[in-house]
Each structure stands twice: as C-alpha cells, then as structure tokens.
VOPAGU-2260 file (C-alpha; in pm, 1 decimal, decimal comma):
REM VOPAGU-2260
SITE   aa  ch    i         X         Y         Z
SITE  MET   A    0    2402,8   -1482,9   -1521,6
SITE  LYS   A    1    2484,1   -1557,6   -1193,2
SITE  GLU   A    2    2616,6   -1186,5   -1139,3
SITE  MET   A    3    2265,8   -1056,5   -1205,2
SITE  VAL   A    4    2075,4   -1299,1    -962,0
SITE  GLY   A    5    2315,6   -1184,6    -714,3
SITE  LYS   A    6    2218,4    -836,3    -784,3
SITE  MET   A    7    1876,1    -889,7    -755,1
SITE  VAL   A    8    1922,6   -1096,0    -435,1
SITE  LYS   A    9    2115,1    -792,7    -304,2
SITE  SER   A   10    1901,4    -542,5    -434,5
SITE  ASP   A   11    1567,3    -450,1    -299,1
SITE  VAL   A   12    1353,8    -748,2    -422,2
SITE  SER   A   13     994,6    -527,1    -324,1
SITE  TYR   A   14    1118,1    -214,1    -468,3
SITE  LEU   A   15    1142,7    -471,1    -806,2
SITE  LEU   A   16     787,2    -609,9    -722,3
SITE  TYR   A   17     630,9    -269,4    -668,4
SITE  MET   A   18     774,8     -47,3    -933,7
SITE  PRO   A   19     665,3    -244,6   -1235,0
SITE  THR   A   20     284,4    -244,0   -1118,4
SITE  LEU   A   21     282,3     172,6   -1032,5
SITE  LYS   A   22     419,1     219,7   -1385,5
SITE  LEU   A   23     102,4     -23,0   -1496,4
SITE  GLY   A   24     -83,0     183,8   -1342,6
SITE  ASN   A   25      55,6     531,2   -1488,5
SITE  ALA   A   26     -22,7     389,6   -1791,8
SITE  CYS   A   27    -370,7     267,5   -1698,1
SITE  TYR   A   28    -436,7     636,0   -1490,1
SITE  TYR   A   29    -350,6     789,6   -1847,6
SITE  SER   A   30    -610,4     628,8   -2100,6
SITE  VAL   A   31    -899,4     691,8   -1809,1
SITE  GLN   A   32    -815,5    1050,3   -1717,0
SITE  ASN   A   33   -1038,1    1201,2   -1928,2
SITE  LEU   A   34   -1334,2    1021,1   -1824,0
SITE  LEU   A   35   -1202,6    1089,6   -1454,3
SITE  SER   A   36   -1174,2    1453,0   -1534,2
SITE  SER   A   37   -1566,8    1478,0   -1766,2
SITE  THR   A   38   -1830,7    1668,4   -1619,2
SITE  LEU   A   39   -2047,1    1437,9   -1780,8
SITE  LEU   A   40   -2020,0    1165,5   -1480,6
SITE  SER   A   41   -2089,8    1121,5   -1174,4
SITE  LYS   A   42   -1819,1    1123,5    -862,6
SITE  LYS   A   43   -1912,0     864,6    -743,3
SITE  LEU   A   44   -1898,2     663,1   -1060,1
SITE  LYS   A   45   -1516,6     816,8   -1131,7
SITE  ILE   A   46   -1445,8     651,9    -802,4
SITE  LYS   A   47   -1572,1     306,9    -876,3
SITE  MET   A   48   -1394,8     319,2   -1200,1
SITE  TYR   A   49   -1045,2     434,2   -1043,8
SITE  ARG   A   50   -1117,3     100,9    -798,3
SITE  THR   A   51   -1171,1    -108,2   -1040,0
SITE  ILE   A   52   -1003,1     -14,2   -1315,3
SITE  ILE   A   53    -678,5     147,2   -1192,8
SITE  LEU   A   54    -648,5      16,4    -811,6
SITE  PRO   A   55    -632,9    -368,5    -912,3
SITE  VAL   A   56    -320,4    -287,1   -1147,6
SITE  VAL   A   57    -146,0     -96,8    -898,7
SITE  LEU   A   58    -189,4    -321,6    -658,2
SITE  TYR   A   59    -141,7    -663,9    -784,2
SITE  GLY   A   60      70,1    -868,7    -563,6
SITE  CYS   A   61      81,9    -596,8    -276,2
SITE  GLU   A   62      58,8    -866,2     -42,5
SITE  ALA   A   63     432,8    -951,8     -45,3
SITE  TRP   A   64     543,5    -573,3     -55,9
SITE  SER   A   65     785,7    -462,9     210,2
SITE  LEU   A   66     761,7     -72,4     156,3
SITE  THR   A   67     936,9     186,6     325,6
SITE  LEU   A   68     807,6     532,4     397,9
SITE  ARG   A   69     941,3     679,4     105,8
SITE  GLU   A   70     776,0     407,3    -129,7
SITE  GLU   A   71     474,5     460,4      64,2
SITE  ARG   A   72     450,1     853,9      12,0
SITE  ARG   A   73     499,4     744,9    -410,4
SITE  LEU   A   74     190,6     572,9    -383,6
SITE  ARG   A   75     -14,7     818,4    -186,2
SITE  VAL   A   76     120,2    1080,7    -436,8
SITE  PHE   A   77      -8,4     811,2    -720,3
SITE  GLU   A   78    -398,5     823,9    -582,9
SITE  ASN   A   79    -406,5    1154,1    -467,6
SITE  ARG   A   80    -341,5    1284,0    -823,1
SITE  GLY   A   81    -627,1    1082,5    -934,5
SITE  LEU   A   82    -814,2    1167,4    -681,9
SITE  ARG   A   83    -742,8    1553,4    -797,9
SITE  ARG   A   84    -876,1    1447,4   -1149,8
SITE  ILE   A   85   -1216,3    1303,5    -995,8
SITE  PHE   A   86   -1279,2    1564,0    -758,1
SITE  GLY   A   87   -1132,9    1863,5    -944,2
SITE  PRO   A   88    -991,8    2227,4    -872,1
SITE  LYS   A   89   -1164,4    2429,5    -593,4
SITE  ARG   A   90   -1191,0    2793,9    -543,3
SITE  GLY   A   91   -1114,9    2988,2    -282,7
SITE  GLU   A   92   -1332,8    3146,8     -50,4
SITE  VAL   A   93   -1109,5    3482,9     -33,6
SITE  ILE   A   94    -949,6    3550,1    -333,4
SITE  GLY   A   95   -1157,5    3357,7    -557,1
SITE  GLU   A   96    -903,3    3180,7    -773,4
SITE  TRP   A   97    -937,0    2810,2    -839,9
SITE  ARG   A   98    -677,3    2576,8    -647,4
SITE  LYS   A   99    -595,0    2251,5    -635,2
SITE  LEU   A  100    -699,2    2043,6    -329,4
SITE  HIS   A  101    -515,4    1978,5     -72,6
SITE  ASN   A  102    -408,0    1617,4      79,6
SITE  GLU   A  103    -632,7    1670,0     395,2
SITE  GLU   A  104    -944,9    1793,7     173,0
SITE  LEU   A  105    -888,8    1501,7     -69,0
SITE  SER   A  106    -833,4    1257,2     239,4
SITE  ASP   A  107   -1242,2    1436,8     329,9
SITE  LEU   A  108   -1361,4    1380,7      41,5
SITE  TYR   A  109   -1258,5    1028,3    -125,1
SITE  SER   A  110   -1368,7     882,5     294,3
SITE  LEU   A  111   -1279,5     508,2     175,4
SITE  PRO   A  112    -924,0     387,4     295,9
SITE  ASN   A  113    -606,4     492,2      93,7
SITE  ILE   A  114    -406,0     295,3    -127,3
SITE  VAL   A  115    -151,7     241,5     183,4
SITE  ARG   A  116    -416,1     128,2     379,7
SITE  VAL   A  117    -519,0    -107,0     152,7
SITE  VAL   A  118    -173,9    -262,2     125,9
SITE  LYS   A  119    -158,1    -294,3     449,6
SITE  SER   A  120    -482,6    -493,9     512,1
SITE  ARG   A  121    -413,8    -730,5     237,5
SITE  ARG   A  122     -63,2    -802,3     351,7
SITE  MET   A  123    -234,4    -839,8     683,1
SITE  ARG   A  124    -474,3   -1110,4     542,8
SITE  TRP   A  125    -172,0   -1279,7     354,8
SITE  ALA   A  126      12,6   -1317,0     678,4
SITE  GLY   A  127    -285,6   -1451,4     869,7
SITE  HIS   A  128    -272,1   -1752,3     555,8
SITE  VAL   A  129      60,5   -1846,5     617,7
SITE  ALA   A  130      59,2   -1814,8     989,7
SITE  ARG   A  131    -181,3   -2060,7     963,3
SITE  MET   A  132     -53,2   -2325,9     682,2
SITE  GLY   A  133     125,7   -2638,6     805,7
SITE  GLN   A  134     546,4   -2633,9     851,6
SITE  GLY   A  135     522,2   -2869,2     541,4
SITE  ARG   A  136     438,8   -2583,0     333,1
SITE  GLY   A  137     691,1   -2402,8     122,1
SITE  VAL   A  138     585,3   -2071,1     225,9
SITE  TYR   A  139     557,7   -2077,9     530,1
SITE  ARG   A  140     918,4   -2259,2     570,5
SITE  VAL   A  141    1010,3   -1911,4     375,6
SITE  LEU   A  142     836,0   -1711,9     624,2
SITE  VAL   A  143    1010,6   -1904,4     980,4
SITE  GLY   A  144    1368,1   -1983,6     773,0
SITE  LYS   A  145    1659,6   -1827,8     861,0
SITE  PRO   A  146    1897,5   -1743,6     562,3
SITE  GLU   A  147    2275,9   -1826,0     593,5
SITE  GLY   A  148    2545,2   -1613,3     555,9
SITE  ASN   A  149    2678,8   -1336,1     672,9
SITE  ARG   A  150    2446,3    -999,7     661,7
SITE  PRO   A  151    2558,8    -715,5     406,5
SITE  MET   A  152    2742,5    -379,1     615,2
SITE  GLY   A  153    2486,6     -76,4     667,5
SITE  ARG   A  154    2153,7     -64,5     805,1
SITE  PRO   A  155    1919,3    -350,1     754,5
SITE  ARG   A  156    1621,9    -358,6     525,2
SITE  ARG   A  157    1329,5    -356,9     662,1
SITE  ARG   A  158    1160,9    -705,2     630,3
SITE  TRP   A  159     826,2    -838,8     522,1
SITE  LYS   A  160     744,1    -965,0     903,9
SITE  ASP   A  161     870,4    -568,1    1039,6
SITE  ASN   A  162     612,2    -434,9     860,9
SITE  ILE   A  163     379,2    -674,3     984,2
SITE  LYS   A  164     505,7    -583,1    1335,0
SITE  MET   A  165     466,0    -217,4    1284,0
SITE  ASP   A  166     111,6    -238,5    1150,9
SITE  LEU   A  167      16,8    -371,6    1454,2
SITE  GLN   A  168     183,2    -166,9    1680,5
SITE  GLU   A  169     -63,5     131,6    1452,3
SITE  VAL   A  170    -343,3     -58,8    1661,2
SITE  GLY   A  171    -182,4    -173,4    1995,3
SITE  ALA   A  172    -127,9    -489,4    1895,1
SITE  GLY   A  173     242,7    -475,4    1858,9
SITE  CYS   A  174     335,3    -692,8    2173,1
SITE  GLY   A  175     368,9   -1088,9    2157,1
SITE  ASP   A  176     396,7   -1330,8    1872,3
SITE  TRP   A  177     187,9   -1182,2    1590,1
SITE  MET   A  178     197,3   -1561,0    1461,1
SITE  GLU   A  179      56,7   -1681,9    1732,3
SITE  LEU   A  180    -235,9   -1394,1    1716,2
SITE  ALA   A  181    -309,4   -1445,7    1373,9
SITE  GLN   A  182    -403,9   -1856,7    1464,0
SITE  ASP   A  183    -753,9   -1682,4    1595,1
SITE  ARG   A  184    -912,0   -1554,8    1260,1
SITE  ASP   A  185   -1202,6   -1349,0    1414,4
SITE  ARG   A  186    -933,5   -1135,9    1624,1
SITE  TRP   A  187    -724,5   -1137,1    1300,3
SITE  ARG   A  188    -991,5   -1012,6    1045,6
SITE  ALA   A  189   -1069,1    -768,8    1362,3
SITE  LEU   A  190    -730,0    -630,9    1335,7
SITE  MET   A  191    -731,3    -653,7     946,7
SITE  SER   A  192   -1040,2    -421,4     964,9
SITE  THR   A  193    -878,9    -114,2    1196,0
SITE  VAL   A  194    -557,2    -114,3    1010,3
SITE  MET   A  195    -717,1     -71,9     704,3
SITE  ASN   A  196    -964,4     208,9     839,5
SITE  ILE   A  197    -729,7     362,0    1116,0
SITE  ARG   A  198    -660,2     724,8    1006,6
SITE  VAL   A  199    -318,2     812,8     966,9
SITE  PRO   A  200    -121,4    1146,5     984,6
SITE  ARG   A  201    -108,9    1408,7     711,5
SITE  MET   A  202     143,0    1299,0     459,9
SITE  ARG   A  203     412,5    1597,3     393,9
SITE  ARG   A  204     453,9    1682,6      40,7
SITE  ILE   A  205     803,7    1522,6    -161,1
SITE  SER   A  206     922,1    1682,0    -405,0
C-alpha cells in the first residue's frame, strides 16, 4: 500500500485527474456522434448538445488541473474532432472535392471559447476563491504551504500556481503577487473574462 501511495505522489497528479474525464468524454461523444452528424438537427442545437452533454463530463474537476502544452493539445484535438462532426466537411473551391475543416476554420465557425480557454477561466475562478479564503481553511494552507523533503532530480514539474501565473501573463497581468490581485473581485473577474475570450495561436497538428 505504501509503495502504491508513493508512486501516486511521484507521478503527475493532474494527469491522473485529467485522463479519466477525457476517457469518459470520449464515451459520451461516441454515444451521441450520430446526432452530432445528423442533417435533421441544426448546428446551433448540436453545439448546445456538445456544451451541455459532453463538455461538462470532460471538464469535471478541471479547476484543479495543471496542464502541460501537450495535454492542452490533446484537449483541443478532442474538441476539434467533435466540431468536425458537427460542422461536417467542406467542398474545395478549386478541385471541388470534400475535405475536413482545418483547425482555424473550426475556430471561426465555433466562435465560442475553446476547451482550453474554458479550463483556464475556471481554474482562475477557483484560484480567486482560494486566495480570498482565510488562513484557517485547509485549501488555503495547501496552496501556500511548502512540502518538506528534497525535490526529485530533473526538470521541475509545472505546478498549479505556475499555470495561474502563465494565464495572467497572457493578458499582461503577470507582474506582482497574483494572490493580492485576486482580492479585488471585480478586477479578477475581468481578468477571467479576458483569459477566456483571448484568441490563441493556431494549434499545431500532432501525430
């Protein structure tokens, strides 16, 4: 039992939280894929189905995720697969053959915050709640506490609070103490909205 707990601590805990929900999201997607590609339903209704049936399953507990760039790409790949099912193929203007929509075309058609943007916004919302908690709360003590012992050799893993700082840097608010910044509810709420709606660079294809 102790050996198993040790392996859990040494592994990427965020990965353990994120992978099961992605698998459940895949199962949910396959259960409704025929509806998402149906010509009898409007695209607006299909998008609503995706956001109310599939997305909540995938993003369960995402406030606690600390994602790497590779994991963010996996989430985007998952979402783009569903969007391609919703919007269908496109006929080429030159050759006239049907082809899959490119990532940037899907982004323009979807016109809503992508799945990574939603994760970042929800993570910031939870970070603001924790930062405004009293010092007697256990969640706050976990956030500000420093674990004892020696750090393993190699490159340090990205921490949850590192993601918060990186998200703030994207909107030009990365300077200073983010926990002090979170005390201003109105400003923090505005930053959450900016983080969710900011346009991100085009995603590279991964094999």
